[in-house]
N, C-alpha and C positions, 0 to 999 in steps of 0.2 A: 504493500500500500504506500503510495506517495501522498504525503500530506503537506501542502503548502502552508507555511506559517507566516502570516503577514504581521510585521512589527510596525505599528503606527504610533508615532509620537514625536516629540522634539519640536522646539519652537521655530526652527528655521529662521533665526534672527537676521541672517544676511539678506533675507527677502522682505524685511520690514520696508515700508509700512503695510504691505498686503498681508504678510504672515504675522499673526499675533498669537499670544499664548492660548487664547480661547479659540483660535482658528488657525492652526499651524500649517506648515508647508504641505503635508499630504492632501489638504483640502483646498489648496489654491487651484483655481481653474487655469489651465494652460491656454494658449491662443486658440486651440481648436475647441475649447469649451469643456473639456474633460479634466478631472482632477488627477493628480498623481496617484492617489489611492485607488480610484476607479481603474486607471490604466494597469496598476499592479494586480488588481483582482482579475481583470480580463486576461492578463498575461498568465496568471496562475491557472485559471480554469480552462485556458486554451490548451493546456498540456494533456496528452493522452492519459486516460485512466483516472483523472482527478475527479472525485465525487464529493470530497469534504474539504473545507478550508477552515483553518483555525486563525483567528485574529487576536493578537495580544496588544491591548491599547489601554490608555488611561480611562477610568470610568467616566470622566467628564466628556470624552469623545465618543462614547458608545452610540448615542442617538445620531450624531453626525455620521458616524461610520455606517450604522444600519441604514440610514436614509440613502447614502451613496450606493450601498450594495443593492438596495431595492430599486435603483434607477435603471433597471433593465440591462444590467451588465451581462447577464446570462444570454440575452438575445444575440449578443455578438458572436456566440458560438452556435448560432442557428438552431437553438433549442435542442442541441444534441443531448443534453442531460440536465438534471435538476441538481443544483449544488446545495449541500447541507452546510450551513454556517454555524460555527461554534466560536465562543468568545472566552477569553480570560481577561478580566478587567483589573488593572492595577490602581490602587488608591493613591499611590505616589510613584513617580518615575524613579527607577533604581538602575538604569542602564541596561545593556543588552545581555549580560551574563545572567542576571536573575530572570529576565524575560524568557530567554531561551531555556533556562533550567526549568521554569514553570511549564513551558510548552512541551519539553521532553517528558517531564513527569506526567503531565496530562495525557499525552499520546501513549505512553507506556501503559498507563492504567486503563485507558479506554480502548486502545487498538492493539497493544502488544509492543514489546521492546524492539521488534524487528521492523516497525513502522519507519519508513524513510521520511525524514523531515527536510523540507526545502525552505530555508529561511530567506525571506524576501523583505527588505526594508520598503516601506510604503512610499518613499519619496524618490525612487529611481525611475528613470525613463529609458526604456529599451523598445525600439520599434521593430527590430528584426525577430519576429516570433519564431520563425523556422530555425535560425541559428541558436536562439535561446533554448528551444526545445531539444536540439541536438546536444547542447552543452549539459543540460539537465539530465538527459539520458546517460551521457558518459559519466557524470558525477554520481548518478544513482548506482551504476555498476560498482564504482569504487566504494560507495557508502555501504553497499551490501557485503563488501569484503572487510568491513570494520574500519575503513578510513574516515577521518574527519576531513571533509573536502571543502575547499574554498575556491571561488572563481576569480581568476586573475585577468584583468582587462589589459589587452595589448596596448601599451602607451602610444599615443599619437603626438606627444610633445613632452618636454621635461617639466611636467606639472609639479609644483611645490605644495599644492593643496591636498594631495592624496598621500596615504601610506602606500608602501611598496612591499611586494613579496619577492624574495629571491628563491629561484628554483635550484635544486641540486641537479646532479647528473643522473640521478636514479629515476628511471622511467617506471611509472606505475600503470600497468595494464594498457599500455600504448596510448592512453588518452590524457595522462596526467604525469606530474612529477612530484617527488617527495619535496616538501618545503625545507629549504635550508635556513632561512631567516625571515622574520617579519621586520620591516624597517619603518620607523616613524617618518613623518613628513620631512623631506630633505630640503636643504637649500638648493639654489639653482644650479650651482656647479656640480653638486652631488647628483642631482636629478639628471643632468646631462650625461654624467658618467654611467648612471644606471641604464639609460637608453642605449648608449654605445655598447655596453657589455652584452645586451641581448638576453640577460638572465633574469631580468626584473619585469614584473607586471604590476599594474595598479591593484591595490586591495579594494575589491568591490563592496565588501561587507555582506555578500551573499554566501550562504553555506549550505551544505548537504551532508547529512549523516543519519544513522539510525538513532532512534530514541535511546536504545540501550547503550550504544557506543558513546553518546554524549553524557549520559548519566555516569558511566564508568569513568570517563575522562574528568568529569566534575569531581567525582569521588577521589581521584588521584591528584588532581591539580588544584582544585578549589573546593575542598570539603566544607569550608565554612559557608560558602554560597549555597551548596546543595542542601546542607543541613538546615539552614535558615529557611529555604524555600519549602523543604519538607515540613517544617514546623508551621509555616504559613498555610500549607495545604491542610494540615491537621486541624487548624483553627477556622478554616473557611467553610461556609455553608454552600456546598455544591448542589443542594437540592433546589436552589434558586437559579432562575434563568433570566439573564446571564449571571455567571458566577463572578462575584467581586471578591478578590483576594483580601483576606483579613488585614485590616489597616495596621493594627498594632504590631502583628508579627512581621508583615512585609516591610514596614519601616525600619526594621532591624537587619534586613538583608544587606550585605555589603554592596556599595555602589561601585560597580566595576564592569568594564566591557568584556565581551566574550574573547576578544583578542588577548587581552592581558591575562584573564583568568584561565583560559584553556588553550587557545590556538597556538600561542607562543611557547607553551610548556609541554603539550602532549607529544608523544613519541610518534604517533601514526597520523601525520597530517599531510594531505596532498593538495596540490593546486591544479586545477584544470584551466589552462590558458584559453581565453576566448577572444574572438575578434569582432563580435557584434557591437553595434553602436550602443553606447552606455553613457549616461550622465546622471549625476546626483543632483542636478539643478541647484548647485551650491551657491549661486550668486545671481545678481541681475544680469551680468554679462552672459552667463550660461543660458538663462531664460530668453534673453534677447536673440540668441542664435536660432530660436524656434520660429522667429518671424522673418520673412523674406525681406531683404533690403531693397530700397529704391535705388535710382541711378546715382544718388549721392551718398549711399551707404547708410541712410536712415532706416531704422526699423520701427514701425509705427503700429500700435494696436488700439487706436482711439481716433476721435475726430480732432484733426490738427490743422494748423496753418504754419508752414515752414517757410522762412525767408532767409536765404543765405546760410543755411544750416547743413552740416555734414556729420555723418557717423554718429548720430544720436539715437538713443532708444527712448521712446515716449509712450507712456501708458497712463490712462485715466479711467476711473470708474464711470464718470458721467459728464465731466465738464469739457468744453472746448479748450485745447491747449495751443497757444501761439508761441512759437520759438523763433527768435531772430538773431542771426549773426553769431552762432556758437558752433563748437565742434567737440565731438567725443564726450557728450554728456549722457548720463542716465537721469531721466525725469519720470518719476512714478508718483501719480497723484491719487489720493483717496479723499473721501469727504472730510476727514479730520486730521490728515497729515500729508505732507508733501516731501518727497526725497529728491534732492538734486545733487549729483555726484559726478566726478570725472570717471570715465570708463575704467581707468587704471586703478581706481580706488574702490572698486566694487566689493572687495573682501572686507573693507573697513566699515561697512554698514553695521556690522556687529558691534562696533565700538559706540555707535550712536545709541543702540539699544541698551548697552551697558550704562550709559549716562542717564538715559531716560528711566531706567530701573532705580538708580540712585535718587531720582526725583520723584519716584512713585507715580510716574506719569501714566494716565489712563490709556494712552495709545500703545503701551506695551502689552496690555492685557486684551482689550476689546476693540472692535470696530464700532462705528455708530450703529450698525445693525448687528444685533446679538442673536445667536441661534439658541433656541430652547427645544426640549423634546416635542413640544406642541406646535412649534412654528418659529417666528422671529418677532423681535421688536426693534424699531429704529427710533433713536432720539432725534427729533426734528428741531427742537429748540429748548433751551433751559435758561433760567435766570434765578434771581433771588425769590424764593417762595413758590416757584412753579417749574414744571417740566412737561413737555409735550411729546407724546410718543405715537408712532404708527405701529399697530399690533396686527399681526397676521396669524390666524389660528387655522391649522390644517383641518380638513374634513375628519370628523370623528374624534378630534383631539380635544384636550381639556386642560385649562390652567388648574393649578392646585387650589383647593379650598384654603383661603388665606385671609389674614387681616393685617392692618397696619396701625401702628401706634401714633405715627406722626403726620400722616397725610390722608387726605380724602381724594377720591378719584371720580371723574366724570367720564363715562364711556359713551361714545357716539359711533353707531354702526354705519359704515359707508358702503359696504357691500356684503352680501351673504346674510346669515341669520345667526344670532347669538342666543343660546339658552343660558340664562343668568340666575344664579342664586345670589340674592341681595338681602342679607339678614334672614328674616323669616319668610321672605317672598321668593317664589320661583316664577320668573317671567320670561317671555319670549320677546327679544328686541330685534326688530326688523330694520332694514335700510332706512336711514334718515330718522331713526328713533334713538333715544338715549336713556341712560339711567345714572343716577347719582349715588355714590357709595361713601357715606361718612366714615371718618377715621374710627377704628375700633369695631367695624362691622365685618362679620365673616362674609366672604363673597367668592364666587367662582364663575368662570365663563366656559361653556362647552359649545363646540360647533356641531350642531346636529345635521348639517347639510352635506352636500356632495361637492361643494366648491369652497374655496377659502372664505373665511369670515375675516373681513378687514374692518378695523375700528380705530378711531382716534381716542387716545386716553389723555386727559388733562389732569395732572397731579397738582395739588396745592397743599402747602404745609410748611412747617418750620424745618423739616429734615426730609430729604427725598432720596436718600441712598438706597441701593438695592438690598442692603442688609436689613432694612425695615420691612421684612416679610416674615410673618409667623405662619408657617404652613401647618394646617390642621389635618389635611388629608391630601394624598397625592398618588396618582396612579403610576408615576415614574420613580417612586422610591426615594423622593427627596425630603421627606419629613424628617 
């Protein structure tokens, strides 16, 4: 059995201001409209024989992930099969070693230790499905022989932003090589020497091994990680769907990557060199390459007016962008933040996020539009004592039964129908109708229709923070 394991998490801070902690890189739509997460899923279920997919992600991303998976990804494989989705939800991020240890334990218990796990980060882009499938097939053969297999990308340039894998002279089953060394991100001169030698490939972060082989390697190389994850499993309520790993136990698991914990220490590690296209979309420069340039080298993904402008990337969510007399700039516009950087400084966007975190700035965490299990809300305007939101509730979805200590709310339905609990009253609010909810009143909105319910919410009060929500009942487990 081949079980793809999708690891979905990480803030993708080099892609700020589009990537935020509440909506990280795997959920960013690429120029073709699909997210990296959806592309990863389609790549996984396009492999022969795959019937199940395991996703390891943060519990805060579960509903986002589920919605992506329900957006007809399976139709891309012409209805060839129905995919069974399984989830392990992390209460906190603890790096790749704990995530993979949890996946291996889960697979061993549910399917057996001979299950072959294909570890796929959710933020990679690979377009050549045929070559990808061939590489996975070769890695699966090695995994079934007990090897821990990694995929090495043939370098196209002396890249300093990737780790490298040095292959030994020992050929493994004609398709791979025994790994000699894993090497950290090098400086430029070292990277050039690696390319010249022909012995080095980029470390893709994708792996293939049986659940049993990984568990044995963890026991040998990182027993503290394995033992801590086993204690987490013992404390986790697996009768709930999806399973959320016990927060107290999982927070004690060492924060370490699978490379440091296992791959650099284990004795039986092989690399399968691959030549398919691959990118981890690690910067705006990388994402810009997905857009075709015009005759002056500009790559544009929005409505623009360019005057005497060359070699620029321009992206905007909604506004017209006019650019005059500049060269080699990255311009990325969102409703609440604007990035302007020289192309050569794309990797430095992360330093901006670091500074914003020190300021506890809201643009690190959320967009103006925030996703919830029931839909979205967008902050349209706010000031002293008031906040204006546009709220979209999906068909059949429901806000929690809640109350607020410090604010009252006025709901105006602009499309669809809202079934509202307002204190002791159950009412149906139609388009162009409204209801007023005083502070301290228990209330809930449910969409009983088959189309989105859209409403405008006007909040007034002396404190309008999102933490002034007392949930009394919630179908999404947020009480």
